[in-house]
C-alpha positions, 0 to 999 in steps of 0.5 A: 294462309297457314304454313307449317300444316301436317298432314297424318292419316291413318290409313287403316281407320280411313280404309274401314270407316269409308268402306262403313259409309259406302265410299271409295276415297279419291286421295288427290281429292282427299289431299286437296280438301284437307291442303285448301288454303294452307301450304302444307309441309307434309302429308304422310299416309300410314298403313300396314302392308302386306308385301304379297298384295299386287294391288295395295303395292300399285296403289302405295307406289301410286301415293307417293307419286301423288303427294303422300309419303308413305309410312307402312309396317308388315301386317301381323295376324293376332294370335287371339283373335286371327286379325291382321293389323299393323298397330301403326299408332306408335309411328303417327303419334311420334311423327306429329310430335316430331313435326311440332318440335320442327315447327308445324303450327297446325296438325292435320290428323285424319283418324277416329282412334281415341288413342291419339287424344292424348297426344293431340291434347299435349300437341294443343298445350303448345299452341299448335292447331289441330284438325281431325278429320274422319266419318262422324259415325267413325269419330271418338268423342275424345278426338271431336273434345281436343280439335280446334276444327273437325272435317267431316268427311262425310260432308266433302266430296273425296269419293272417287268418280264411278266410271 
């Protein structure tokens, strides 16, 4: 059984790719799938936060009570195109590197963003196993190239049950 496994979820990337796939994610199922056959050390969910969004605040509170650490950053509006983002790539990359320095032997990243390829490559150079999880149609080939394993979320049951 693997020990020292750390799971990192790029919440914005996962949200948009799951919406494209037409899936509402059950985060309990997602954590169970990603931590199967491991004693994971931590599972961290990164997201932009809008302090005025009551539904989001309730969701993030639920996440913290159900096995997830939540790292949030205020959402900012881009002055050029009006898009709203939090840009959490540096936080995720830093936390992955710190986890390795603290003894992690396996990193699981849920994201399709190729901005993480360089960091994951450097982590892999330290003989740390890399698993990348995401939807195939939203997955960077550069991430696939550095991964020891790819978990195709299209192929696992992580959808919310429709009641």
